DOZAVO-919365 format. One record per atom (N, C-alpha, C, O): residue number from 1; residue in one letter; chain; atom name; y, x, z. Coordinates in pm, 1 decimal. Last residue first. Example, Ala and Ser with C-alpha at 12.3 -4.5 7.8 and 13.67 -1.06 7.14 Angstrom:
% residues 2
NODE,2,S,A,N,-225.0,1285.0,708.0
NODE,2,S,A,CA,-106.0,1367.0,714.0
NODE,2,S,A,C,3.0,1290.0,787.0
NODE,2,S,A,O,113.8,1340.9,803.9
NODE,1,A,A,N,-569.0,1319.0,780.0
NODE,1,A,A,CA,-450.0,1230.0,780.0
NODE,1,A,A,C,-330.0,1320.0,780.0
NODE,1,A,A,O,-331.9,1423.6,846.5
END
This chain:
% residues 84
NODE,84,V,A,N,3646.8,6957.9,2500.3
NODE,84,V,A,CA,3572.7,7102.6,2498.0
NODE,84,V,A,C,3623.6,7189.0,2388.3
NODE,84,V,A,O,3577.9,7302.2,2372.6
NODE,83,M,A,N,3682.8,6721.9,2450.3
NODE,83,M,A,CA,3780.9,6780.2,2457.6
NODE,83,M,A,C,3733.5,6933.6,2521.4
NODE,83,M,A,O,3810.2,7002.5,2588.7
NODE,82,A,A,N,3382.7,6681.7,2358.8
NODE,82,A,A,CA,3469.9,6682.7,2261.5
NODE,82,A,A,C,3607.3,6711.6,2312.9
NODE,82,A,A,O,3681.2,6733.5,2216.9
NODE,81,S,A,N,3236.0,6664.8,2560.2
NODE,81,S,A,CA,3219.7,6752.5,2515.8
NODE,81,S,A,C,3330.6,6740.2,2409.8
NODE,81,S,A,O,3361.5,6856.3,2383.2
NODE,80,A,A,N,3359.6,6393.2,2693.8
NODE,80,A,A,CA,3386.7,6515.9,2760.5
NODE,80,A,A,C,3390.3,6608.9,2675.4
NODE,80,A,A,O,3497.6,6668.2,2664.2
NODE,79,V,A,N,3267.0,6225.3,2485.5
NODE,79,V,A,CA,3415.1,6249.5,2552.2
NODE,79,V,A,C,3427.5,6347.4,2609.3
NODE,79,V,A,O,3526.5,6412.4,2575.9
NODE,78,W,A,N,3001.4,6223.5,2571.8
NODE,78,W,A,CA,3065.9,6302.0,2399.9
NODE,78,W,A,C,3205.1,6292.2,2430.0
NODE,78,W,A,O,3266.7,6385.1,2377.9
NODE,77,G,A,N,2980.2,6125.6,2783.1
NODE,77,G,A,CA,2965.5,6291.4,2772.5
NODE,77,G,A,C,2994.5,6310.4,2662.9
NODE,77,G,A,O,3020.8,6427.3,2634.5
NODE,76,A,A,N,3062.1,5923.1,2764.0
NODE,76,A,A,CA,3149.6,5957.3,2856.5
NODE,76,A,A,C,3162.0,6123.4,2846.0
NODE,76,A,A,O,3250.0,6206.4,2869.0
NODE,75,V,A,N,2871.8,5809.6,2631.5
NODE,75,V,A,CA,3017.9,5803.2,2583.6
NODE,75,V,A,C,3107.4,5907.0,2643.5
NODE,75,V,A,O,3202.3,5963.1,2588.8
NODE,74,A,A,N,2637.9,5798.6,2788.3
NODE,74,A,A,CA,2678.2,5844.1,2659.0
NODE,74,A,A,C,2838.4,5876.2,2620.9
NODE,74,A,A,O,2887.1,5983.3,2584.7
NODE,73,G,A,N,2731.9,5613.2,2985.1
NODE,73,G,A,CA,2748.1,5770.7,3051.9
NODE,73,G,A,C,2736.9,5857.2,2888.1
NODE,73,G,A,O,2806.4,5955.9,2864.0
NODE,72,V,A,N,2736.1,5365.0,2857.3
NODE,72,V,A,CA,2861.1,5429.5,2945.4
NODE,72,V,A,C,2879.5,5560.8,2998.8
NODE,72,V,A,O,2981.4,5614.7,3042.0
NODE,71,G,A,N,2448.9,5370.7,2801.2
NODE,71,G,A,CA,2563.8,5389.6,2734.5
NODE,71,G,A,C,2727.5,5463.2,2726.3
NODE,71,G,A,O,2793.8,5542.5,2659.4
NODE,70,A,A,N,2392.5,5346.9,3107.8
NODE,70,A,A,CA,2343.0,5484.6,2984.4
NODE,70,A,A,C,2440.2,5530.9,2911.2
NODE,70,A,A,O,2502.2,5637.2,2912.8
NODE,69,V,A,N,2474.1,5163.9,3146.3
NODE,69,V,A,CA,2498.8,5238.3,3274.8
NODE,69,V,A,C,2471.6,5337.0,3170.9
NODE,69,V,A,O,2560.8,5421.1,3160.0
NODE,68,A,A,N,2311.5,4961.7,2949.3
NODE,68,A,A,CA,2459.5,4961.0,2945.7
NODE,68,A,A,C,2561.7,5057.9,3052.6
NODE,68,A,A,O,2684.2,5046.3,3055.6
NODE,67,A,A,N,2065.0,5005.9,3063.0
NODE,67,A,A,CA,2127.3,5042.3,2897.3
NODE,67,A,A,C,2288.1,5063.4,2914.3
NODE,67,A,A,O,2358.5,5162.3,2893.8
NODE,66,G,A,N,2063.0,4894.8,3280.1
NODE,66,G,A,CA,2053.9,5035.8,3226.6
NODE,66,G,A,C,2119.5,5095.8,3137.4
NODE,66,G,A,O,2196.2,5191.6,3128.1
NODE,65,A,A,N,2154.3,4623.1,3246.0
NODE,65,A,A,CA,2249.6,4679.5,3308.5
NODE,65,A,A,C,2208.0,4878.4,3323.8
NODE,65,A,A,O,2286.1,4966.0,3361.2
NODE,64,A,A,N,1930.1,4555.5,3122.0
NODE,64,A,A,CA,2059.2,4535.2,3052.9
NODE,64,A,A,C,2129.8,4641.4,3100.7
NODE,64,A,A,O,2166.4,4736.7,3032.0
NODE,63,G,A,N,1744.5,4565.4,3332.7
NODE,63,G,A,CA,1718.6,4675.6,3158.1
NODE,63,G,A,C,1833.7,4685.5,3098.4
NODE,63,G,A,O,1864.7,4783.9,3031.3
NODE,62,S,A,N,1929.0,4599.3,3616.0
NODE,62,S,A,CA,1849.2,4563.2,3557.6
NODE,62,S,A,C,1796.4,4606.8,3415.6
NODE,62,S,A,O,1825.6,4725.1,3397.9
NODE,61,L,A,N,2021.7,4711.4,3943.1
NODE,61,L,A,CA,2058.4,4804.0,3776.9
NODE,61,L,A,C,1914.4,4673.5,3699.9
NODE,61,L,A,O,1803.6,4680.2,3753.0
NODE,60,G,A,N,2151.9,4463.5,4141.6
NODE,60,G,A,CA,2096.7,4616.5,4134.3
NODE,60,G,A,C,2038.1,4615.5,3973.3
NODE,60,G,A,O,2019.6,4513.7,3906.6
NODE,59,A,A,N,2331.4,4284.4,4194.5
NODE,59,A,A,CA,2165.8,4281.0,4199.7
NODE,59,A,A,C,2122.6,4403.5,4221.7
NODE,59,A,A,O,2058.7,4438.8,4320.9
NODE,58,A,A,N,2606.1,4347.1,4177.6
NODE,58,A,A,CA,2563.8,4249.9,4307.4
NODE,58,A,A,C,2451.7,4276.6,4327.7
NODE,58,A,A,O,2418.0,4299.5,4443.9
NODE,57,G,A,N,2585.9,4580.4,3988.3
NODE,57,G,A,CA,2692.7,4600.9,4107.5
NODE,57,G,A,C,2634.3,4490.3,4213.3
NODE,57,G,A,O,2613.3,4529.3,4328.1
NODE,56,A,A,N,2500.5,4422.6,3744.7
NODE,56,A,A,CA,2423.2,4553.4,3829.7
NODE,56,A,A,C,2467.6,4594.5,3930.5
NODE,56,A,A,O,2386.5,4663.6,3992.3
NODE,55,S,A,N,2722.3,4245.1,3764.2
NODE,55,S,A,CA,2530.4,4223.6,3746.0
NODE,55,S,A,C,2494.8,4286.5,3819.7
NODE,55,S,A,O,2458.7,4259.2,3934.2
NODE,54,Q,A,N,2918.3,4400.9,3684.3
NODE,54,Q,A,CA,2917.4,4340.4,3782.9
NODE,54,Q,A,C,2799.4,4300.6,3833.9
NODE,54,Q,A,O,2774.6,4323.3,3952.3
NODE,53,L,A,N,2811.4,4525.6,3441.9
NODE,53,L,A,CA,2823.7,4595.7,3519.8
NODE,53,L,A,C,2820.3,4503.6,3635.4
NODE,53,L,A,O,2717.4,4515.2,3702.0
NODE,52,V,A,N,2809.7,4293.4,3286.0
NODE,52,V,A,CA,2698.6,4339.7,3284.6
NODE,52,V,A,C,2692.8,4430.0,3390.3
NODE,52,V,A,O,2584.6,4435.4,3448.6
NODE,51,A,A,N,3084.8,4247.3,3288.3
NODE,51,A,A,CA,2992.3,4126.3,3328.5
NODE,51,A,A,C,2850.4,4169.9,3377.5
NODE,51,A,A,O,2785.6,4117.8,3468.3
NODE,50,V,A,N,3202.3,4424.1,3143.6
NODE,50,V,A,CA,3201.9,4414.3,3244.0
NODE,50,V,A,C,3139.4,4345.2,3314.5
NODE,50,V,A,O,3132.7,4384.3,3431.0
NODE,49,L,A,N,3056.0,4381.8,2870.5
NODE,49,L,A,CA,3049.3,4544.3,2952.9
NODE,49,L,A,C,3076.0,4536.2,3117.2
NODE,49,L,A,O,3014.4,4600.4,3202.3
NODE,48,S,A,N,2970.5,4035.6,2852.7
NODE,48,S,A,CA,3059.8,4180.9,2822.0
NODE,48,S,A,C,2966.6,4267.7,2926.9
NODE,48,S,A,O,2874.9,4249.8,3007.0
NODE,47,G,A,N,2780.4,3805.0,2900.4
NODE,47,G,A,CA,2734.9,3913.7,2852.4
NODE,47,G,A,C,2784.6,4057.9,2810.7
NODE,47,G,A,O,2721.7,4153.5,2765.5
NODE,46,A,A,N,3010.9,3595.0,2920.1
NODE,46,A,A,CA,2908.8,3679.4,2969.4
NODE,46,A,A,C,2838.9,3728.9,2866.8
NODE,46,A,A,O,2845.9,3687.4,2751.1
NODE,45,A,A,N,3353.9,3731.9,2920.8
NODE,45,A,A,CA,3271.1,3679.8,2821.6
NODE,45,A,A,C,3142.1,3713.0,2931.9
NODE,45,A,A,O,3143.8,3808.8,3009.1
NODE,44,V,A,N,3659.3,3611.5,3128.5
NODE,44,V,A,CA,3528.9,3741.0,3072.2
NODE,44,V,A,C,3388.3,3686.8,3021.8
NODE,44,V,A,O,3323.5,3604.3,3086.2
NODE,43,A,A,N,3935.5,3449.2,3013.8
NODE,43,A,A,CA,3781.4,3461.9,3026.0
NODE,43,A,A,C,3724.9,3567.4,3058.7
NODE,43,A,A,O,3761.2,3651.2,2976.1
NODE,42,G,A,N,4154.9,3474.6,2875.2
NODE,42,G,A,CA,4212.0,3465.7,2998.0
NODE,42,G,A,C,4019.7,3451.2,3061.6
NODE,42,G,A,O,4011.5,3443.5,3184.2
NODE,41,G,A,N,4160.7,3557.5,2643.4
NODE,41,G,A,CA,4166.5,3439.0,2650.7
NODE,41,G,A,C,4151.4,3400.9,2789.8
NODE,41,G,A,O,4134.0,3281.3,2813.3
NODE,40,N,A,N,4014.7,3804.1,2606.1
NODE,40,N,A,CA,3954.9,3688.4,2542.3
NODE,40,N,A,C,3975.9,3570.5,2596.5
NODE,40,N,A,O,3889.5,3484.4,2613.1
NODE,39,A,A,N,4181.6,4000.3,2681.0
NODE,39,A,A,CA,4171.8,4024.9,2513.5
NODE,39,A,A,C,4011.2,3870.0,2539.2
NODE,39,A,A,O,3916.0,3873.8,2461.2
NODE,38,V,A,N,4217.0,3925.4,2946.6
NODE,38,V,A,CA,4324.3,3944.9,2815.4
NODE,38,V,A,C,4296.2,3875.1,2686.9
NODE,38,V,A,O,4335.9,3778.6,2621.6
NODE,37,A,A,N,3967.5,3991.9,3023.9
NODE,37,A,A,CA,4045.9,3863.4,3056.4
NODE,37,A,A,C,4132.3,3837.0,2942.0
NODE,37,A,A,O,4120.7,3745.7,2860.2
NODE,36,A,A,N,3989.6,4277.4,3000.6
NODE,36,A,A,CA,3871.3,4219.5,2931.3
NODE,36,A,A,C,3919.3,4029.6,2932.5
NODE,36,A,A,O,3895.8,3958.4,2834.9
NODE,35,S,A,N,4180.6,4347.0,3190.3
NODE,35,S,A,CA,4167.0,4371.6,2999.6
NODE,35,S,A,C,4060.3,4306.0,2933.0
NODE,35,S,A,O,4055.9,4287.7,2811.4
NODE,34,S,A,N,4029.8,4255.5,3381.2
NODE,34,S,A,CA,4213.1,4213.2,3337.2
NODE,34,S,A,C,4174.0,4238.7,3192.5
NODE,34,S,A,O,4144.0,4157.9,3104.6
NODE,33,M,A,N,3824.3,4426.9,3422.9
NODE,33,M,A,CA,3778.3,4289.1,3426.1
NODE,33,M,A,C,3964.2,4192.9,3359.9
NODE,33,M,A,O,3976.4,4082.3,3307.2
NODE,32,M,A,N,3913.7,4715.6,3462.1
NODE,32,M,A,CA,3852.1,4651.6,3278.7
NODE,32,M,A,C,3854.5,4478.0,3290.5
NODE,32,M,A,O,3879.9,4406.7,3193.4
NODE,31,G,A,N,4032.1,4651.4,3696.4
NODE,31,G,A,CA,4134.2,4677.2,3532.4
NODE,31,G,A,C,4054.1,4626.2,3461.7
NODE,31,G,A,O,4073.9,4522.5,3398.4
NODE,30,A,A,N,3850.8,4618.6,3850.6
NODE,30,A,A,CA,3964.3,4494.0,3850.8
NODE,30,A,A,C,3983.8,4516.0,3700.2
NODE,30,A,A,O,3962.9,4436.8,3608.3
NODE,29,A,A,N,3723.3,4900.5,3809.9
NODE,29,A,A,CA,3665.3,4740.0,3787.4
NODE,29,A,A,C,3761.7,4646.5,3756.8
NODE,29,A,A,O,3762.9,4592.7,3646.1
NODE,28,Y,A,N,3880.1,5021.3,3962.6
NODE,28,Y,A,CA,3876.6,5030.0,3838.2
NODE,28,Y,A,C,3816.1,4933.9,3759.2
NODE,28,Y,A,O,3859.9,4893.8,3651.3
NODE,27,S,A,N,4045.3,4803.6,4215.9
NODE,27,S,A,CA,3955.2,4896.8,4116.7
NODE,27,S,A,C,3979.9,4901.1,4010.0
NODE,27,S,A,O,4060.4,4833.3,3946.1
NODE,26,G,A,N,4229.6,4605.0,4287.7
NODE,26,G,A,CA,4256.5,4742.4,4311.2
NODE,26,G,A,C,4222.8,4827.6,4254.1
NODE,26,G,A,O,4293.3,4923.1,4221.5
NODE,25,A,A,N,3986.5,4471.1,4445.9
NODE,25,A,A,CA,4036.7,4436.1,4415.6
NODE,25,A,A,C,4111.7,4585.3,4396.8
NODE,25,A,A,O,4074.8,4678.8,4467.9
NODE,24,A,A,N,3616.1,4454.7,4357.3
NODE,24,A,A,CA,3706.9,4505.4,4448.8
NODE,24,A,A,C,3864.5,4495.2,4403.6
NODE,24,A,A,O,3865.8,4520.2,4283.0
NODE,23,I,A,N,3380.2,4220.0,4224.9
NODE,23,I,A,CA,3492.0,4341.6,4163.5
NODE,23,I,A,C,3580.0,4375.1,4305.1
NODE,23,I,A,O,3607.2,4268.0,4359.4
NODE,22,G,A,N,3165.4,4110.1,4503.0
NODE,22,G,A,CA,3199.8,4110.3,4337.8
NODE,22,G,A,C,3293.6,4230.3,4331.4
NODE,22,G,A,O,3290.4,4323.1,4412.1
NODE,21,A,A,N,2959.4,4217.5,4687.0
NODE,21,A,A,CA,3041.0,4111.5,4703.0
NODE,21,A,A,C,3160.0,4073.6,4589.8
NODE,21,A,A,O,3244.9,3992.0,4625.5
NODE,20,S,A,N,2836.0,4440.0,4566.3
NODE,20,S,A,CA,2752.6,4297.9,4568.9
NODE,20,S,A,C,2816.9,4178.2,4607.3
NODE,20,S,A,O,2773.7,4065.1,4585.0
NODE,19,T,A,N,3081.6,4567.5,4312.4
NODE,19,T,A,CA,3028.6,4541.6,4459.0
NODE,19,T,A,C,2937.3,4412.3,4451.2
NODE,19,T,A,O,2946.0,4316.8,4374.1
NODE,18,F,A,N,3243.0,4787.3,4124.0
NODE,18,F,A,CA,3168.3,4689.8,4128.0
NODE,18,F,A,C,3055.9,4655.4,4248.8
NODE,18,F,A,O,2954.3,4723.4,4263.5
NODE,17,G,A,N,3432.8,4967.6,4169.7
NODE,17,G,A,CA,3454.3,4896.1,4187.0
NODE,17,G,A,C,3325.8,4703.0,4147.0
NODE,17,G,A,O,3338.4,4580.6,4149.1
NODE,16,A,A,N,3345.6,5241.2,4137.8
NODE,16,A,A,CA,3419.5,5183.9,4052.4
NODE,16,A,A,C,3460.0,5103.9,4052.5
NODE,16,A,A,O,3542.3,5087.0,3962.6
NODE,15,G,A,N,3145.7,5276.9,4360.4
NODE,15,G,A,CA,3291.1,5377.8,4341.3
NODE,15,G,A,C,3368.6,5335.1,4278.8
NODE,15,G,A,O,3484.0,5357.9,4315.1
NODE,14,A,A,N,2959.2,5106.2,4297.5
NODE,14,A,A,CA,3055.9,5014.2,4389.0
NODE,14,A,A,C,3174.7,5121.7,4387.1
NODE,14,A,A,O,3289.5,5081.7,4406.7
NODE,13,L,A,N,2843.7,5279.8,4029.1
NODE,13,L,A,CA,2929.3,5123.7,4015.4
NODE,13,L,A,C,3014.3,5109.5,4161.0
NODE,13,L,A,O,3136.4,5101.0,4148.5
NODE,12,V,A,N,2769.9,5488.6,4172.5
NODE,12,V,A,CA,2877.6,5513.4,4097.3
NODE,12,V,A,C,2940.3,5335.6,4086.2
NODE,12,V,A,O,3047.4,5289.4,4125.3
NODE,11,V,A,N,2602.4,5389.9,4359.0
NODE,11,V,A,CA,2648.8,5431.0,4447.3
NODE,11,V,A,C,2816.8,5461.9,4312.6
NODE,11,V,A,O,2934.4,5457.5,4348.9
NODE,10,P,A,N,2370.6,5291.4,4137.9
NODE,10,P,A,CA,2423.8,5165.0,4235.1
NODE,10,P,A,C,2603.2,5246.7,4320.8
NODE,10,P,A,O,2701.9,5174.9,4336.5
NODE,9,A,A,N,2316.2,5506.7,4018.6
NODE,9,A,A,CA,2415.9,5402.4,3966.1
NODE,9,A,A,C,2413.7,5289.2,4067.0
NODE,9,A,A,O,2480.5,5189.4,4039.9
NODE,8,A,A,N,2152.6,5701.0,4131.4
NODE,8,A,A,CA,2301.4,5736.4,4183.0
NODE,8,A,A,C,2385.3,5587.8,4136.8
NODE,8,A,A,O,2488.8,5552.1,4193.1
NODE,7,V,A,N,1914.0,5618.2,4054.2
NODE,7,V,A,CA,1900.6,5629.4,4183.7
NODE,7,V,A,C,2099.0,5605.0,4198.5
NODE,7,V,A,O,2156.1,5515.0,4260.1
NODE,6,F,A,N,1919.9,5639.2,3791.1
NODE,6,F,A,CA,1881.4,5469.2,3866.4
NODE,6,F,A,C,1944.5,5504.8,4028.4
NODE,6,F,A,O,2007.6,5426.4,4099.2
NODE,5,L,A,N,1960.9,5934.2,3752.6
NODE,5,L,A,CA,2077.3,5840.6,3694.3
NODE,5,L,A,C,2030.6,5718.8,3776.4
NODE,5,L,A,O,2122.7,5684.6,3850.6
NODE,4,S,A,N,1693.1,6008.6,3824.0
NODE,4,S,A,CA,1842.9,6018.5,3895.9
NODE,4,S,A,C,1941.3,5940.2,3908.6
NODE,4,S,A,O,1997.8,5889.8,4005.7
NODE,3,P,A,N,1530.6,5966.6,3604.2
NODE,3,P,A,CA,1553.6,5878.5,3738.9
NODE,3,P,A,C,1623.3,5902.0,3839.4
NODE,3,P,A,O,1623.5,5830.6,3939.7
NODE,2,A,A,N,1735.4,5940.8,3301.1
NODE,2,A,A,CA,1665.4,6004.9,3401.1
NODE,2,A,A,C,1641.9,5915.2,3532.1
NODE,2,A,A,O,1710.6,5817.9,3563.1
NODE,1,M,A,N,1661.6,5675.1,3087.4
NODE,1,M,A,CA,1791.3,5719.4,3159.0
NODE,1,M,A,C,1680.8,5843.3,3205.0
NODE,1,M,A,O,1566.3,5847.8,3160.1
END
């Protein structure tokens, strides 16, 4: 991942609702968490994308969180290119 993405990641994560105080009510992150909980019988699984992104939002980017952010960015880029 490019260094500039590591710098931008905390801002992007906070904007999506993954904050140091937890997942922001009514945010995109809250929707992701709700969907993950419904799919998993009421809980968010440890190590899931939602859990990793919240960890990154709360404490900064670890190696796993950096990989998750890179993966999400890759998927978003692929979807955007497929729409053109």
